[in-house]
MARFIPA-633023 format. One record per atom (N, C-alpha, C): x negated, y, z. Coordinates in pm, whole numbers, padded with zeros to 5 digits, always signed. Atoms other than C-alpha are relative to their C-alpha. Example, Ala and Ser with C-alpha at 12.3 -4.5 7.8 and 13.67 -1.06 7.14 Angstrom:
-00089-00119+00000 -01230-00450+00780 -00090+00120+00000 +00082-00119-00006 -01367-00106+00714 +00077+00109+00073 
//
This chain:
+00062-00052-00122 -09108+10688+11564 -00128+00074-00031 +00131-00061+00024 -09456+10763+11422 -00042-00017-00144 +00056+00002+00134 -09628+10842+11096 -00150-00030+00010 +00140+00040-00008 -09967+10680+11033 -00063+00007-00138 +00080-00006+00123 -10230+10750+10767 -00115-00097+00014 +00106+00100+00002 -10459+10454+10689 -00096+00038-00111 +00101-00037+00100 -10783+10547+10511 -00093-00119-00021 +00081+00118+00033 -10956+10255+10335 +00088-00113-00047 -00086+00103+00059 -10805+09992+10107 -00078-00127-00033 +00069+00128+00013 -11050+09704+10147 +00078-00110+00070 -00067+00113-00065 -10976+09374+10318 +00065+00038+00131 -00056-00040-00129 -10925+09533+10659 +00118+00095-00019 -00110-00090+00028 -10711+09813+10519 +00125-00073-00043 -00113+00082+00042 -10491+09551+10359 +00071-00062+00120 -00059+00061-00119 -10439+09372+10690 +00070+00105+00086 -00059-00105-00084 -10375+09696+10882 +00134+00045-00059 -00124-00044+00064 -10113+09802+10628 +00110-00102+00017 -00098+00108-00020 -09935+09465+10641 +00050-00002+00144 -00039+00016-00141 -09940+09453+11021 +00078+00123+00050 -00079-00118-00037 -09819+09813+11064 +00141-00011-00058 -00132+00014+00064 -09538+09740+10819 +00090-00099+00073 -00079+00098-00075 -09430+09449+11041 +00061+00058+00127 -00048-00060-00125 -09359+09688+11330 +00065+00135-00032 -00060-00126+00044 -09121+09949+11183 +00050+00088+00114 -00046-00080-00113 -09000+10055+11528 -00109+00091+00054 +00112-00086-00038 -09347+10201+11590 -00051+00080-00120 +00058-00062+00118 -09480+10274+11242 +00112+00027-00101 -00117-00029+00084 -09185+10443+11072 -00039+00042-00141 +00047-00045+00130 -09387+10596+10787 -00149-00030-00012 +00138+00043+00021 -09713+10462+10641 -00049+00055-00132 +00068-00041+00123 -09950+10617+10389 -00137-00067-00003 +00130+00065+00019 -10248+10418+10257 -00078+00078-00104 +00079-00084+00089 -10526+10623+10100 -00140-00056-00019 +00134+00047+00033 -10853+10540+09927 -00050+00080-00118 +00057-00064+00118 -11090+10676+09666 +00058-00063-00127 -00058+00072+00113 -10940+10412+09433 +00147-00026+00030 -00141+00009-00037 -10565+10462+09449 +00064-00129-00052 -00055+00125+00051 -10504+10149+09240 -00006-00111+00104 +00008+00098-00109 -10624+09941+09537 +00115+00019+00098 -00110-00029-00092 -10368+10113+09757 +00132-00048-00058 -00126+00039+00065 -10090+10052+09505 +00016-00151-00004 -00005+00146+00001 -10180+09684+09482 +00042-00054+00136 -00037+00043-00135 -10154+09645+09860 +00146+00037+00028 -00138-00045-00025 -09831+09848+09876 +00101-00092-00069 -00091+00087+00075 -09677+09616+09615 +00022-00135+00068 -00015+00127-00072 -09729+09318+09849 +00102+00008+00113 -00076-00022-00123 -09508+09469+10119 +00143+00039-00034 -00142-00015+00032 -09127+09471+10130 +00060+00133+00042 -00052-00132-00037 -09091+09821+10277 -00084+00108-00068 +00075-00104+00073 -09196+10152+10120 -00129+00039+00070 +00131-00046-00047 -09565+10239+10160 -00045+00109-00095 +00053-00107+00083 -09687+10574+10035 -00148-00026-00028 +00142+00014+00034 -10025+10580+09859 -00054+00136-00043 +00064-00126+00038 -10274+10856+09792 -00147-00024-00031 +00144+00004+00026 -10621+10918+09655 -00068+00100+00091 +00079-00092-00080 -10879+11067+09888 -00144-00047+00004 +00143+00029-00016 -11258+11085+09903 -00032+00022+00148 +00022-00009-00144 -11342+11007+10266 -00130+00070+00036 +00119-00081-00025 -11673+11189+10228 +00028+00150-00014 -00035-00138+00031 -11489+11511+10140 +00098+00052+00105 -00084-00047-00111 -11356+11688+10450 +00117+00085-00049 -00116-00076+00049 -11144+11945+10260 +00109-00089-00062 -00100+00093+00056 -10975+11660+10067 +00075-00073+00110 -00063+00068-00112 -10910+11474+10391 +00098+00092+00072 -00086-00098-00068 -10769+11787+10553 +00127+00024-00081 -00117-00025+00085 -10539+11851+10256 +00099-00116+00005 -00089+00117-00007 -10403+11495+10267 +00069-00008+00136 -00060+00004-00134 -10349+11507+10643 +00109+00107+00012 -00100-00108-00007 -10167+11839+10611 +00122-00033-00086 -00112+00036+00087 -09952+11700+10328 +00086-00109+00061 -00076+00114-00052 -09854+11371+10496 +00045+00021+00145 -00026-00031-00142 -09852+11507+10857 +00012-00125+00088 -00004+00120-00085 -09943+11182+11036 -00013+00035+00148 +00026-00009-00143 -09937+11133+11411 -00136-00058+00035 +00126+00070-00024 -10252+10920+11382 -00065-00033-00132 +00080+00046+00114 -10529+10856+11130 -00075-00125+00041 +00074+00124-00022 -10657+10497+11118 -00110-00007-00105 +00116+00001+00089 -11007+10493+10968 -00053-00142-00014 +00060+00130+00033 -11095+10160+10805 -00080+00014-00130 +00093-00024+00110 -11325+10316+10545 -00139-00047+00044 +00135+00042-00036 -11704+10278+10564 -00048+00075+00124 +00052-00068-00119 -11891+10359+10888 -00071+00131-00030 +00066-00125+00038 -12083+10628+10698 +00098+00119+00005 -00100-00105+00017 -11756+10823+10675 +00070+00038+00130 -00068-00025-00128 -11655+10823+11044 +00001+00148+00036 +00009-00137-00047 -11779+11174+11119 +00078+00096-00088 -00080-00084+00090 -11617+11326+10810 +00148-00009+00038 -00142+00017-00032 -11280+11180+10909 +00030+00059+00138 -00018-00065-00130 -11326+11290+11270 +00005+00152-00014 -00003-00144+00024 -11403+11641+11144 +00136+00045-00054 -00131-00033+00057 -11080+11639+10942 +00109-00008+00107 -00098+00011-00108 -10883+11522+11246 -00011+00118+00096 +00019-00117-00084 -11035+11800+11454 +00063+00124-00063 -00053-00119+00067 -10941+12061+11196 +00152+00001-00004 -00145+00009+00012 -10583+11935+11170 +00071-00031+00131 -00061+00029-00129 -10527+11841+11535 +00073-00133+00006 -00065+00131+00008 -10444+11474+11467 -00088-00105+00066 +00073+00108-00066 -10545+11167+11671 -00070-00089-00101 +00091+00077+00086 -10811+10932+11532 -00026-00138+00060 +00039+00135-00042 -10890+10558+11547 -00089-00061-00106 +00081+00074+00095 -11164+10348+11389 -00031-00139+00053 +00033+00137-00038 -11301+09993+11400 -00150-00025+00011 +00146+00018-00003 -11678+10046+11370 -00066+00135+00017 +00058-00131-00029 -11914+10316+11489 -00082+00054-00117 +00069-00069+00108 -12093+10568+11274 -00142-00052-00019 +00141+00018+00030 -12418+10490+11100 -00034+00083-00123 +00037-00085+00114 -12608+10718+10861 -00033-00084-00123 +00025+00079+00121 -12634+10604+10498 -00146-00033-00025 +00141+00016+00035 -13012+10643+10483 -00083-00068+00108 +00074+00066-00107 -13103+10458+10802 +00087-00112+00058 -00075+00114-00054 -12998+10112+10925 +00002+00008+00152 -00008-00022-00144 -12911+10237+11270 +00143+00036+00035 -00132-00040-00044 -12583+10252+11452 +00001+00016+00151 -00018-00022-00143 -12498+10395+11791 +00120+00093+00019 -00121-00077-00027 -12202+10563+11957 -00027+00147+00029 +00026-00135-00048 -12381+10881+12058 +00052+00107-00095 -00050-00097+00097 -12294+11060+11734 +00149+00028+00023 -00144-00018-00020 -11924+11003+11807 +00033+00043+00143 -00020-00047-00137 -11945+11043+12185 -00023+00150+00010 +00027-00143-00001 -12082+11391+12112 +00122+00083-00042 -00124-00069+00037 -11735+11479+11977 +00097+00012+00117 -00098+00010-00110 -11572+11423+12318 +00056+00137+00040 -00048-00129-00048 -11555+11784+12432 +00084+00072-00105 -00077-00065+00105 -11432+11908+12095 +00140-00061-00013 -00132+00066+00005 -11152+11647+12085 +00082+00037+00124 -00070-00036-00124 -11066+11725+12447 +00054+00141-00008 -00043-00138+00011 -11051+12098+12384 +00113+00016-00102 -00104-00006+00104 -10833+12035+12076 +00128-00069+00048 -00117+00070-00054 -10598+11822+12290 +00036-00126-00074 -00027+00122+00077 -10634+11512+12073 -00091-00113+00049 +00067+00121-00047 -10763+11157+12121 -00066-00074-00115 +00067+00091+00092 -11015+10938+11938 -00024-00131+00072 +00024+00135-00053 -11022+10562+12001 -00100-00068-00091 +00109+00056+00079 -11347+10402+11885 -00002-00153+00008 +00028+00144+00001 -11409+10043+11779 +00118-00089+00028 -00119+00082-00025 -11056+09902+11772 +00012-00111-00104 -00002+00120+00081 -11148+09587+11579 -00003-00121+00093 +00016+00113-00092 -11239+09248+11724 -00130+00013+00077 +00127-00025-00067 -11608+09291+11796 -00078+00105-00080 -00057-00052-00125 -11617+09573+11883 +00152+00004-00003 -00144-00015-00013 -11264+09601+12013 +00058-00098+00098 -00059+00102-00088 -11100+09289+12147 -00102-00049+00102 +00102+00047-00094 -11428+09179+12301 -00016+00099+00116 +00004-00101-00107 -11438+09508+12496 +00118-00017+00094 -00121+00018-00081 -11081+09451+12613 -00010-00129+00081 +00023+00125-00076 -11169+09091+12711 -00084+00029+00125 +00087-00032-00115 -11444+09232+12934 +00076+00079+00106 -00079-00079-00094 -11209+09486+13090 +00102-00088+00072 -00095+00096-00057 -10953+09208+13147 -00067-00087+00106 +00075+00083-00096 -11212+08988+13317 -00034+00081+00124 +00036-00088-00112 -11323+09280+13532 +00121+00026+00089 -00123-00033-00075 -10965+09359+13635 +00059-00122+00070 -00077+00115-00046 -10831+09006+13683 -00082-00108+00071 +00070+00122-00038 -11109+08759+13754 -00132+00018+00072 +00132-00020-00061 -11425+08918+13897 +00003+00119+00096 +00030-00115-00086 -11527+09137+14186 -00122+00074-00054 +00116-00060+00067 -11856+09197+14004 -00041-00086-00118 +00046+00069+00121 -11983+09106+13657 -00148+00026-00016 +00145-00016+00015 -12353+09041+13609 -00047-00023-00143 +00046+00032+00135 -12383+08892+13258 +00118-00012-00096 -00099+00013+00107 -12184+08919+12934 -00070-00046-00126 +00046+00046+00132 -12253+08717+12620 +00121+00001-00093 -00105-00003+00103 -12034+08804+12321 -00046-00094-00112 +00041+00107+00092 -12035+08508+12082 +00100-00008-00115 -00084-00010+00120 -11900+08528+11726 -00036-00113-00095 +00023+00113+00091 -11861+08218+11512 +00100+00004-00116 -00084+00024+00117 -11729+08197+11158 -00030-00140-00050 +00018+00139+00043 -11688+07826+11096 +00075-00026-00130 -00070+00013+00127 -11520+07893+10762 -00096-00022-00115 +00079+00025+00120 -11639+07809+10411 +00078+00053-00120 -00066-00056+00118 -11558+08008+10095 -00047-00066-00129 +00044+00074+00117 -11749+07778+09858 -00090+00076-00095 +00087-00079+00088 -11960+08058+09706 -00146-00021+00037 +00142+00018-00033 -12340+08027+09679 -00049+00100+00105 +00036-00103-00099 -12382+08357+09868 +00103+00111-00009 -00097-00110-00007 -12119+08606+09978 +00011+00043+00146 -00020-00050-00136 -12045+08823+10279 +00151+00013+00024 -00142+00000-00031 -11711+08817+10460 +00056+00139+00024 -00044-00139+00002 -11698+09195+10493 -00101+00078-00081 +00081-00082+00089 -11862+09485+10309 -00146-00044-00003 +00136+00055+00005 -12195+09342+10184 -00107+00095+00049 +00098-00100-00040 -12384+09664+10243 -00011+00007+00152 -00001-00010-00146 -12280+09692+10607 -00045-00132+00062 +00035+00131-00054 -12312+09317+10669 -00150-00023-00004 +00142+00030+00016 -12666+09288+10536 -00086+00096+00081 +00073-00094-00085 -12787+09606+10709 +00002-00046+00145 -00017+00043-00139 -12653+09467+11036 -00086-00123+00030 +00067+00127-00025 -12803+09120+11001 -00152+00013-00009 +00144-00012+00018 -13148+09234+10889 -00064+00098+00099 +00054-00092-00100 -13185+09488+11172 -00061-00078+00117 +00056+00062-00120 -13385+09414+11486 +00110-00036+00099 -00090+00033-00107 -13203+09235+11762 -00027+00090+00121 +00018-00083-00119 -13144+09427+12084 +00101-00046+00105 -00090+00039-00108 -12996+09337+12421 -00035+00079+00125 +00015-00077-00123 -12954+09491+12765 -00038-00095+00113 +00046+00087-00108 -13141+09344+13062 -00059+00086+00113 +00051-00065-00121 -13188+09488+13412 -00027+00149-00019 +00009-00144+00013 -13130+09849+13318 -00078+00050-00119 +00080-00041+00116 -13335+09850+12996 +00045-00073-00125 -00027+00064+00128 -13284+09778+12628 -00128-00066-00051 +00115+00075+00051 -13513+09513+12478 +00027-00041-00144 -00014+00030+00142 -13577+09451+12110 -00064-00134-00034 +00057+00123+00053 -13644+09129+11917 -00009+00014-00151 +00002+00003+00146 -13741+09062+11558 +00132-00055-00052 -00130+00043+00052 -13437+09003+11334 +00017-00152+00003 -00040+00142-00005 -13273+08663+11404 -00110-00091+00054 +00112+00080-00051 -13583+08545+11593 +00037-00077+00127 -00043+00069-00123 -13390+08433+11905 +00130-00073-00031 -00120+00080+00028 -13139+08150+11875 +00013-00111+00102 -00026+00116-00085 -12982+07867+12070 +00127-00067-00051 -00121+00071+00041 -12699+07617+12037 +00113+00028+00097 -00119-00021-00083 -12347+07681+12163 +00110-00093-00049 -00106+00096+00033 -12064+07426+12175 +00134+00073+00000 -00125-00074+00011 -11751+07599+12046 +00120-00091+00026 -00115+00081-00042 -11408+07483+12166 +00089-00046-00116 -00110+00043+00087 -11114+07310+11998 -00048-00063-00130 +00045+00078+00114 -11311+07087+11765 -00097+00069-00092 +00100-00067+00085 -11539+07350+11610 -00138-00059+00026 +00120+00073-00036 -11829+07196+11798 -00125+00085+00008 +00126-00072-00020 -12197+07288+11839 -00046+00072-00126 +00053-00081+00110 -12338+07566+11622 -00121+00078+00053 +00114-00083-00036 -12664+07759+11621 +00044+00146-00002 -00034-00141-00009 -12613+08118+11737 -00128+00084+00009 +00117-00087+00009 -12853+08407+11675 +00027+00132+00072 -00013-00125-00072 -12913+08710+11894 -00014+00118-00097 +00000-00120+00081 -12830+09042+11725 +00032+00119+00088 -00052-00118-00070 -12752+09396+11825 +00136+00034-00058 -00134-00041+00043 -12388+09503+11811 +00045+00115+00087 -00025-00127-00068 -12242+09837+11908 +00077-00011+00130 -00078+00006-00124 -12002+09716+12176 -00087-00019+00123 +00091+00012-00114 -12300+09632+12396 -00026+00138+00062 +00033-00134-00046 -12375+10004+12418 +00111+00058+00088 -00109-00057-00079 -12030+10099+12545 +00034-00086+00121 -00033+00089-00112 -11976+09792+12765 -00092+00025+00119 +00090-00022-00114 -12289+09852+12972 +00019+00138+00061 -00029-00134-00051 -12180+10213+13008 +00128+00002+00084 -00132-00011-00061 -11823+10142+13117 +00041-00117+00092 -00028+00112-00090 -11822+09798+13288 -00103+00007+00113 +00098-00025-00107 -11982+09859+13629 -00079-00125+00039 +00082+00105-00059 -12271+09649+13754 -00060-00101-00095 +00052+00100+00095 -12359+09459+13434 -00153+00007-00005 +00146+00005+00002 -12721+09346+13446 -00055-00049-00134 +00046+00052+00129 -12744+09160+13115 +00119-00007-00096 -00104+00006+00103 -12542+09192+12792 -00065-00030-00134 +00056+00043+00129 -12610+09016+12463 +00112-00029-00099 -00093+00033+00108 -12440+08957+12128 -00061-00110-00085 +00046+00114+00078 -12467+08632+11930 +00095-00025-00117 -00082+00032+00117 -12346+08527+11585 -00055-00124-00070 +00041+00118+00077 -12352+08208+11378 -00025+00038-00146 +00026-00012+00143 -12496+08187+11027 -00033-00139-00054 +00035+00127+00061 -12518+07892+10791 -00145+00006-00049 +00136+00006+00054 -12861+07775+10677 -00003+00056-00142 -00008-00049+00138 -12750+07854+10321 -00001+00153-00004 -00004-00146-00006 -12668+08216+10410 -00137+00056+00035 +00130-00050-00045 -12998+08265+10590 -00108-00015-00106 +00100+00021+00104 -13204+08117+10306 +00017+00101-00114 -00024-00101+00103 -13040+08340+10045 -00044+00138+00049 +00035-00130-00054 -13084+08641+10271 -00151+00018+00008 +00146-00007-00009 -13452+08561+10326 -00061+00031-00137 +00053-00023+00135 -13517+08546+09952 +00030+00142-00046 -00037-00135+00041 -13326+08867+09885 -00083+00106+00072 +00081-00095-00077 -13515+09044+10161 -00144+00000-00050 +00139+00011+00045 -13851+08914+10037 -00024+00071-00132 +00018-00065+00131 -13793+09051+09686 +00046+00146+00000 -00032-00141-00012 -13673+09388+09814 +00144+00038-00029 -00137-00033+00036 -13304+09361+09731 +00083+00051+00117 -00075-00052-00115 -13196+09454+10085 -00048+00139+00042 +00049-00134-00034 -13385+09786+10085 +00110+00104-00014 -00098-00107+00008 -13181+10100+10150 -00064+00133-00040 +00066-00121+00049 -13440+10351+10028 +00005-00001-00153 -00010-00006+00146 -13419+10472+09665 -00126-00052-00069 +00110+00041+00087 -13635+10312+09395 +00033+00048-00141 -00021-00045+00138 -13684+10427+09036 +00023-00121-00091 -00028+00104+00099 -13531+10209+08764 +00046+00066-00128 -00030-00057+00131 -13534+10316+08401 +00033+00149+00010 -00014-00144-00010 -13569+10679+08499 +00107+00048+00095 -00105-00039-00093 -13292+10674+08758 -00030-00058+00138 +00012+00052-00135 -13290+10636+09133 +00116-00095+00031 -00104+00090-00048 -13102+10333+09262 -00041-00049+00140 +00025+00062-00130 -13069+10183+09609 +00024-00149-00015 -00014+00144+00028 -13134+09807+09585 +00120-00065+00068 -00111+00065-00070 -12877+09711+09850 +00134+00036-00064 -00124-00039+00067 -12604+09909+09673 +00016-00076-00132 -00004+00078+00123 -12696+09735+09346 +00038-00145+00030 -00034+00136-00039 -12683+09397+09522 +00148-00012+00034 -00142+00001-00035 -12340+09484+09660 +00087-00013-00125 -00078+00005+00124 -12215+09535+09304 -00002-00137-00064 +00013+00133+00060 -12333+09185+09210 +00072-00108+00081 -00058+00102-00088 -12190+08997+09508 +00152-00002-00010 -00147+00006+00002 -11829+08876+09533 +00060+00104+00093 -00074-00091-00086 -11586+09133+09668 +00058-00081+00116 -00055+00076-00113 -11499+09016+10022 +00151-00021-00007 -00146+00014+00012 -11131+09077+09943 +00037-00117-00090 -00029+00111+00091 -11158+08807+09672 -00016-00136+00067 +00029+00127-00066 -11258+08541+09927 +00122-00058+00072 -00117+00045-00076 -10915+08519+10091 +00055-00134-00044 -00058+00128+00042 -10769+08239+09875 -00100-00115-00003 +00104+00103+00009 -11102+08051+09878 -00043-00053+00135 +00062+00030-00129 -11183+08043+10249 +00085-00093+00083 -00064+00097-00089 -11099+07749+10472 -00079-00007+00131 +00069+00011-00129 -11182+07680+10835 +00049+00106+00097 -00045-00086-00108 -11164+07890+11150 -00114+00090+00049 +00093-00082-00075 -11331+08171+11340 +00022-00025+00149 -00014+00004-00145 -11397+08168+11714 -00086+00114+00057 +00072-00115-00057 -11489+08494+11887 +00043+00014+00146 -00034-00010-00141 -11511+08532+12261 -00113+00055+00085 +00096-00052-00096 -11695+08643+12572 -00025-00104+00109 +00042+00085-00110 -11888+08424+12815 -00052+00093+00110 +00025-00101-00104 -11899+08614+13144 -00037-00068+00131 +00043+00052-00130 -12082+08548+13470 +00005+00111+00104 -00006-00098-00109 -12039+08718+13805 +00045-00065+00128 -00044+00051-00130 -11883+08679+14147 +00146+00036+00026 -00136-00024-00048 -11533+08648+14288 +00010-00056+00142 -00011+00040-00141 -11470+08636+14665 -00131-00058+00052 +00132+00040-00048 -11843+08597+14720 -00057-00124-00066 +00046+00123+00066 -11872+08289+14495 -00034+00028-00146 +00037-00011+00140 -12046+08255+14160 +00116-00048-00088 -00107+00039+00092 -11804+08235+13867 -00051+00016-00143 +00029-00007+00144 -11848+08160+13496 +00132-00018-00075 -00132-00011+00063 -11561+08239+13261 -00017+00022-00149 +00006-00013+00145 -11499+08209+12887 +00139+00033-00051 -00127-00042+00061 -11224+08392+12699 -00024+00015-00149 +00027+00005+00143 -11182+08349+12324 +00130-00003-00080 -00107+00018+00099 -10960+08355+12017 -00051-00087-00113 +00030+00077+00121 -10955+08104+11733 +00101+00041-00107 -00084-00050+00108 -10821+08224+11399 -00024-00084-00126 +00006+00088+00115 -10745+08012+11091 +00003+00082-00130 +00010-00077+00125 -10852+08153+10751 +00122-00019-00089 -00110+00026+00093 -10577+07984+10550 +00133+00056+00051 -00123-00057-00056 -10299+08090+10788 +00002+00152-00015 +00009-00145+00020 -10422+08449+10768 +00036+00036-00144 -00029-00028+00140 -10409+08435+10391 +00148-00015-00031 -00144+00020+00020 -10057+08299+10397 +00081+00121+00047 -00076-00110-00057 -09944+08590+10610 -00028+00134-00067 +00034-00136+00047 -10135+08894+10475 -00094+00001-00120 +00084+00011+00119 -10338+08765+10177 -00144+00043+00024 +00140-00029-00034 -10670+08815+10356 -00053-00113+00087 +00061+00102-00085 -10917+08582+10527 -00012+00050+00143 -00005-00028-00144 -10969+08573+10902 -00095+00111+00045 +00091-00107-00040 -11264+08815+10914 +00072+00135-00007 -00078-00123+00012 -11044+09096+10785 +00116+00001+00099 -00117+00009-00089 -10749+08972+10992 -00038+00033+00144 +00038-00021-00140 -10937+08971+11322 -00045+00144+00026 +00028-00143-00015 -11040+09333+11258 +00127+00083-00016 -00118-00080+00031 -10713+09460+11113 +00109-00006+00104 -00105+00012-00101 -10475+09324+11377 -00031+00088+00122 +00030-00088-00114 -10656+09495+11669 +00007+00149-00035 -00015-00141+00040 -10665+09820+11469 +00146+00041+00011 -00143-00030-00012 -10286+09806+11445 +00042+00007+00146 -00040+00000-00141 -10251+09719+11815 -00055+00122+00072 +00056-00121-00059 -10486+09999+11918 +00082+00123-00037 -00086-00110+00045 -10277+10238+11709 +00132-00002+00076 -00125+00014-00075 -09965+10103+11878 -00017+00048+00144 +00024-00044-00137 -10119+10161+12222 +00002+00153+00008 +00006-00146+00000 -10182+10525+12131 +00138+00061-00027 -00126-00060+00044 -09851+10594+11960 +00115-00024+00098 -00103+00027-00101 -09643+10438+12239 -00041+00051+00138 +00050-00063-00123 -09846+10624+12505 -00039-00100+00108 +00058+00095-00096 -09971+10304+12670 -00144+00039+00032 +00136-00052-00016 -10321+10443+12616 +00001+00145-00047 +00006-00140+00038 -10353+10820+12620 -00116+00069+00071 +00104-00083-00059 -10625+11072+12687 -00039+00108-00098 +00051-00105+00086 -10789+11384+12548 -00151-00013-00005 +00142+00022+00017 -11133+11326+12406 -00027-00126-00079 +00047+00117+00074 -11328+11027+12270 -00016-00116+00097 -00005+00112-00092 -11279+10683+12425 -00036-00132-00070 +00018+00138+00043 -11386+10320+12393 +00110-00086+00061 -00114+00086-00033 -11146+10030+12431 +00005-00040+00147 +00004+00053-00136 -11261+09909+12774 +00032+00105+00105 -00031-00107-00094 -11178+10245+12931 +00149+00005+00039 -00144-00001-00025 -10804+10169+12928 +00045-00132+00063 -00060+00120-00058 -10577+09918+13103 +00010-00108-00107 -00002+00103+00105 -10629+09592+12910 +00132-00074-00013 -00119+00087-00004 -10293+09435+13003 +00094+00018-00119 -00093-00010+00112 -10064+09586+12735 -00061-00042-00133 +00067+00043+00122 -10321+09524+12462 -00008-00153-00006 +00009+00147-00006 -10372+09162+12575 +00135-00064-00032 -00134+00051+00029 -09997+09107+12562 +00030+00004-00149 -00029-00015+00142 -09973+09236+12205 -00085-00093-00087 +00080+00097+00075 -10260+09012+12088 +00075-00131-00018 -00075+00126+00006 -10047+08707+12170 +00121+00010-00091 -00122-00018+00080 -09746+08853+11989 -00031+00016-00148 +00026-00043+00138 -09915+08976+11671 -00108-00080-00072 +00080+00090+00081 -10133+08686+11564 -00139-00035+00049 +00133+00032-00052 -10447+08671+11781 +00011-00050+00144 -00013+00053-00136 -10360+08452+12081 -00136-00035+00060 +00127+00022-00068 -10634+08414+12340 +00016-00108+00106 +00005+00101-00104 -10735+08143+12582 -00114+00032+00094 +00107-00022-00098 -10942+08157+12898 -00022-00126+00079 +00035+00118-00077 -11127+07885+13086 -00108+00041+00102 +00103-00018-00101 -11334+07877+13404 -00094-00120-00007 +00099+00106+00025 -11653+07678+13361 -00071-00040+00129 
//
């Protein structure tokens, strides 16, 4: 039915490739491309149906264009680095092919991310007659769809949204990140930011915390306020929201290591001179840390990601919690990746399915909550990310 080009062969790319291969009635032809083609070939060898592989530099628009023209996909799934989003969007514009990603653009030389860079592509994509779907991971992604679902099914008005992300897993390493170390550390060390009464408010990094009791035996954990990109699109597209925040759990061990690394300058993203050469400390640190893809067989425990939503229904106050719990070991059994990659890769596949089966269509640039949540919610239950909802 459809040809799909997946760019990026890290942990998420591995999951996306596996999950697309499981739905041959939608994804009839798959090509996995990366700067390191050996990574693509390793993933392709895990799968029982033919997967094409290719080498491409996602920073090189002419190379991207040449690959797209050679493979002729119906959709490009971008699971490369966020720095490369605009290059891949440019290639899609030039070739007239639809685009999907899981994380918004951020510039390499500044720890800042926002959707405006990609929203600015809307008119060009619209004029070209193609579609871009942004943030089709879990958070962003599923959390946006959860909010749209709550808005459609359970609330007349929504006043507060708290997105709460817990990784209650353990990989046994002294210090490691569950996704790209560079992106992870930039995100965690940035200032916190939340939306309140029509204005954005900033906090010092990880300076605001509280305890949250997670369901199904995970129990109470300390959660820290951070800034995450889905807040920006949710307050734009979910009407009437007065407060929106994002929270994440971290172990004391992770935070202590991060504090030391930050204090000695290893998390810096500006160049420093070393033996006559410029290096970026965070990139050097990334080279020393375990590859997140190597953590799959080591990680045990579960993740719990969901939305705590407050508002009104039929004139009465209502509080509602919708969440998914994902088991690291079960994910590894299925796709040889831990749950962090799984919870991003599965929604990327489902978002692609929504586009390719015309459940979600449009011309221009869109976020997840702008579409009917029902068909996406149905596919979550079918493809490995079942959700539960409770009224509190």
